[in-house]
C-alpha positions as YAML, in Angstrom:
chain: A
units: angstrom
residues:
- id: 1
  name: MET
  ca: [-103.13, 24.49, -66.37]
- id: 2
  name: SER
  ca: [-101.31, 21.64, -64.69]
- id: 3
  name: ILE
  ca: [-97.87, 22.09, -63.27]
- id: 4
  name: GLU
  ca: [-96.52, 19.57, -65.69]
- id: 5
  name: ALA
  ca: [-97.89, 21.57, -68.52]
- id: 6
  name: ARG
  ca: [-96.46, 24.73, -67.00]
- id: 7
  name: LEU
  ca: [-93.03, 23.17, -66.65]
- id: 8
  name: HIS
  ca: [-93.21, 22.26, -70.30]
- id: 9
  name: GLU
  ca: [-94.42, 25.68, -71.44]
- id: 10
  name: LEU
  ca: [-91.33, 27.11, -69.46]
- id: 11
  name: GLY
  ca: [-88.90, 24.63, -71.17]
- id: 12
  name: ILE
  ca: [-87.88, 23.23, -67.67]
- id: 13
  name: THR
  ca: [-87.00, 19.64, -67.33]
- id: 14
  name: LEU
  ca: [-86.58, 18.29, -63.95]
- id: 15
  name: PRO
  ca: [-83.49, 16.43, -62.87]
- id: 16
  name: PRO
  ca: [-83.75, 12.83, -61.49]
- id: 17
  name: ALA
  ca: [-84.98, 12.84, -57.84]
- id: 18
  name: PRO
  ca: [-81.97, 12.10, -55.66]
- id: 19
  name: ALA
  ca: [-82.11, 9.18, -53.24]
- id: 20
  name: ALA
  ca: [-82.25, 9.99, -49.50]
- id: 21
  name: GLY
  ca: [-78.66, 10.49, -48.31]
- id: 22
  name: GLY
  ca: [-79.25, 9.36, -44.81]
- id: 23
  name: VAL
  ca: [-81.76, 8.08, -42.36]
- id: 24
  name: TYR
  ca: [-84.63, 10.38, -43.20]
- id: 25
  name: THR
  ca: [-87.65, 10.47, -45.40]
- id: 26
  name: PRO
  ca: [-87.51, 13.14, -48.17]
- id: 27
  name: VAL
  ca: [-91.16, 14.13, -47.77]
- id: 28
  name: VAL
  ca: [-93.47, 13.51, -44.90]
- id: 29
  name: VAL
  ca: [-97.21, 14.13, -45.47]
- id: 30
  name: VAL
  ca: [-99.63, 14.91, -42.46]
- id: 31
  name: ASP
  ca: [-102.98, 15.58, -43.32]
- id: 32
  name: ASN
  ca: [-102.88, 18.21, -46.17]
- id: 33
  name: MET
  ca: [-99.28, 19.34, -45.39]
- id: 34
  name: ALA
  ca: [-96.11, 18.08, -46.90]
- id: 35
  name: TYR
  ca: [-92.71, 18.76, -45.03]
- id: 36
  name: VAL
  ca: [-89.77, 18.55, -47.54]
- id: 37
  name: SER
  ca: [-86.40, 17.69, -46.03]
- id: 38
  name: GLY
  ca: [-83.40, 19.88, -46.79]
- id: 39
  name: GLN
  ca: [-82.66, 19.69, -50.46]
- id: 40
  name: VAL
  ca: [-79.35, 20.56, -52.26]
- id: 41
  name: GLY
  ca: [-78.61, 21.03, -55.89]
- id: 42
  name: TYR
  ca: [-77.11, 18.51, -58.32]
- id: 43
  name: GLY
  ca: [-75.45, 19.54, -61.72]
- id: 44
  name: PRO
  ca: [-76.17, 18.08, -65.12]
- id: 45
  name: ASP
  ca: [-73.40, 15.59, -64.41]
- id: 46
  name: GLY
  ca: [-75.18, 14.25, -61.37]
- id: 47
  name: LYS
  ca: [-72.62, 15.68, -58.84]
- id: 48
  name: PHE
  ca: [-73.17, 18.27, -56.17]
- id: 49
  name: VAL
  ca: [-73.16, 21.76, -57.10]
- id: 50
  name: THR
  ca: [-70.38, 23.09, -54.65]
- id: 51
  name: GLY
  ca: [-68.82, 26.27, -53.44]
- id: 52
  name: ARG
  ca: [-68.96, 28.90, -50.74]
- id: 53
  name: VAL
  ca: [-70.58, 32.14, -51.59]
- id: 54
  name: GLY
  ca: [-68.19, 35.05, -51.24]
- id: 55
  name: SER
  ca: [-65.04, 32.98, -51.67]
- id: 56
  name: ASP
  ca: [-65.43, 30.16, -54.13]
- id: 57
  name: ILE
  ca: [-68.48, 31.35, -55.92]
- id: 58
  name: THR
  ca: [-70.16, 34.84, -56.65]
- id: 59
  name: GLU
  ca: [-73.52, 36.00, -55.39]
- id: 60
  name: GLU
  ca: [-74.93, 35.26, -59.03]
- id: 61
  name: GLN
  ca: [-73.52, 31.89, -59.01]
- id: 62
  name: GLY
  ca: [-75.28, 31.34, -55.68]
- id: 63
  name: VAL
  ca: [-78.56, 32.57, -57.25]
- id: 64
  name: ALA
  ca: [-78.11, 30.08, -59.95]
- id: 65
  name: ALA
  ca: [-77.38, 27.35, -57.28]
- id: 66
  name: ALA
  ca: [-80.55, 28.12, -55.44]
- id: 67
  name: ARG
  ca: [-82.48, 27.73, -58.73]
- id: 68
  name: ILE
  ca: [-81.04, 24.34, -59.10]
- id: 69
  name: VAL
  ca: [-82.03, 23.44, -55.67]
- id: 70
  name: ALA
  ca: [-85.66, 24.39, -56.59]
- id: 71
  name: LEU
  ca: [-85.70, 22.03, -59.52]
- id: 72
  name: THR
  ca: [-84.23, 19.25, -57.39]
- id: 73
  name: MET
  ca: [-86.78, 19.83, -54.67]
- id: 74
  name: LEU
  ca: [-89.55, 19.68, -57.33]
- id: 75
  name: ALA
  ca: [-88.08, 16.45, -58.60]
- id: 76
  name: THR
  ca: [-88.27, 15.02, -54.94]
- id: 77
  name: ILE
  ca: [-91.74, 16.32, -54.42]
- id: 78
  name: LYS
  ca: [-93.06, 14.66, -57.67]
- id: 79
  name: ALA
  ca: [-91.22, 11.40, -56.89]
- id: 80
  name: SER
  ca: [-92.73, 11.35, -53.40]
- id: 81
  name: LEU
  ca: [-96.37, 12.61, -54.17]
- id: 82
  name: GLY
  ca: [-96.65, 11.19, -57.66]
- id: 83
  name: SER
  ca: [-97.61, 14.49, -59.21]
- id: 84
  name: LEU
  ca: [-96.78, 18.31, -58.70]
- id: 85
  name: ASP
  ca: [-100.40, 18.97, -59.19]
- id: 86
  name: ARG
  ca: [-101.00, 17.78, -55.65]
- id: 87
  name: VAL
  ca: [-99.29, 21.02, -54.42]
- id: 88
  name: LYS
  ca: [-101.72, 23.74, -53.51]
- id: 89
  name: ARG
  ca: [-99.16, 26.25, -52.45]
- id: 90
  name: ILE
  ca: [-95.61, 26.58, -51.01]
- id: 91
  name: VAL
  ca: [-96.10, 27.72, -47.41]
- id: 92
  name: LYS
  ca: [-92.82, 28.12, -45.80]
- id: 93
  name: VAL
  ca: [-89.19, 27.95, -46.98]
- id: 94
  name: LEU
  ca: [-86.05, 27.91, -44.94]
- id: 95
  name: GLY
  ca: [-82.82, 28.46, -47.00]
- id: 96
  name: PHE
  ca: [-79.33, 28.01, -45.86]
- id: 97
  name: VAL
  ca: [-76.57, 29.73, -47.62]
- id: 98
  name: ASN
  ca: [-72.97, 28.45, -47.28]
- id: 99
  name: CYS
  ca: [-71.01, 31.77, -47.27]
- id: 100
  name: THR
  ca: [-68.26, 33.78, -45.77]
- id: 101
  name: PRO
  ca: [-68.72, 35.69, -42.62]
- id: 102
  name: GLU
  ca: [-68.61, 38.83, -44.56]
- id: 103
  name: PHE
  ca: [-71.24, 37.95, -46.97]
- id: 104
  name: GLN
  ca: [-74.64, 39.42, -46.08]
- id: 105
  name: LYS
  ca: [-76.93, 38.89, -49.12]
- id: 106
  name: HIS
  ca: [-78.58, 35.67, -48.10]
- id: 107
  name: PRO
  ca: [-81.99, 36.69, -49.14]
- id: 108
  name: ALA
  ca: [-80.67, 37.72, -52.68]
- id: 109
  name: VAL
  ca: [-79.31, 34.17, -53.03]
- id: 110
  name: MET
  ca: [-82.42, 32.65, -51.95]
- id: 111
  name: ASN
  ca: [-84.32, 34.65, -54.51]
- id: 112
  name: GLY
  ca: [-82.91, 32.06, -57.08]
- id: 113
  name: PHE
  ca: [-85.23, 29.50, -55.25]
- id: 114
  name: SER
  ca: [-88.27, 31.84, -54.66]
- id: 115
  name: ASN
  ca: [-88.36, 33.21, -58.07]
- id: 116
  name: THR
  ca: [-88.32, 29.67, -59.55]
- id: 117
  name: MET
  ca: [-91.20, 28.59, -57.39]
- id: 118
  name: VAL
  ca: [-93.25, 31.82, -58.27]
- id: 119
  name: GLU
  ca: [-92.34, 31.27, -61.96]
- id: 120
  name: ILE
  ca: [-93.83, 27.79, -61.88]
- id: 121
  name: PHE
  ca: [-96.67, 27.91, -59.19]
- id: 122
  name: GLY
  ca: [-97.51, 31.68, -59.66]
- id: 123
  name: ASP
  ca: [-98.73, 33.33, -56.44]
- id: 124
  name: ALA
  ca: [-98.99, 29.89, -54.86]
- id: 125
  name: GLY
  ca: [-95.18, 29.71, -55.02]
- id: 126
  name: LYS
  ca: [-94.69, 32.91, -53.01]
- id: 127
  name: ALA
  ca: [-94.02, 31.43, -49.41]
- id: 128
  name: ALA
  ca: [-93.11, 32.80, -45.93]
- id: 129
  name: ARG
  ca: [-89.22, 32.65, -46.07]
- id: 130
  name: SER
  ca: [-86.12, 32.75, -43.92]
- id: 131
  name: ALA
  ca: [-82.61, 33.01, -45.42]
- id: 132
  name: VAL
  ca: [-79.59, 32.40, -43.19]
- id: 133
  name: GLY
  ca: [-75.84, 32.19, -43.67]
- id: 134
  name: MET
  ca: [-73.98, 29.18, -42.50]
- id: 135
  name: GLY
  ca: [-70.22, 28.48, -41.88]
- id: 136
  name: SER
  ca: [-70.56, 25.30, -43.88]
- id: 137
  name: LEU
  ca: [-73.02, 22.93, -45.47]
- id: 138
  name: PRO
  ca: [-72.80, 19.19, -46.36]
- id: 139
  name: PHE
  ca: [-70.41, 18.43, -49.13]
- id: 140
  name: ASN
  ca: [-69.55, 22.23, -49.58]
- id: 141
  name: VAL
  ca: [-72.93, 22.85, -51.44]
- id: 142
  name: PRO
  ca: [-73.75, 26.64, -51.59]
- id: 143
  name: VAL
  ca: [-77.47, 26.26, -50.77]
- id: 144
  name: GLU
  ca: [-79.73, 23.89, -48.85]
- id: 145
  name: VAL
  ca: [-83.46, 24.42, -48.69]
- id: 146
  name: GLU
  ca: [-86.33, 22.98, -46.77]
- id: 147
  name: ALA
  ca: [-89.99, 23.55, -47.21]
- id: 148
  name: VAL
  ca: [-93.62, 23.16, -46.03]
- id: 149
  name: LEU
  ca: [-96.22, 22.81, -48.66]
- id: 150
  name: GLU
  ca: [-100.12, 22.74, -48.57]
- id: 151
  name: LEU
  ca: [-101.56, 19.93, -50.51]
- id: 152
  name: HIS
  ca: [-104.99, 19.82, -52.44]
- id: 153
  name: PRO
  ca: [-107.33, 17.52, -50.46]
...
C-alpha cells in the first residue's frame, strides 16, 4: 500500500508544507539519504503551535504538538521529494522539547511524533531517536524535530 493510500485509510490530511523560515533547505538529499531540517508545528489556522511544556501546556498537549510536527514534516518531505513513497524508512530523529527545568518526560512528548510515524510507515517508521529538553525554542514552539531518512533507490 502506498503511503498516500495509508494516509487516506487513516483519515489523515497533511497540512500545507511551510516555506523555509531562513537561509536553509528544508530537505537535502545525498545519495539515498534525506536530511530533514528542524520542523515545527502549525495549527489549522496556519499559526505556530506555541507553549512551554510544564508551564504553558501539559505533557499531553506536548504529545499532541509533537504529532502536529510529524504531519508538518511529512508535508515538507512530500513537497521536497514529490512523494512520500520515496521514503524507505525513518532512520534517526532528534526531538527538542521546550520545557521547564523540572520537566523530565521529553521521551514521552516525543512519542507523539514517533507513534505517528509508526502509524503511517509501520516498522519503517520506528527510528533511532534522541529527545532533549530545551530552555526555549523559536517562536515559543513546544517541539522541534529533525530527521534522517533512507530513500528507495
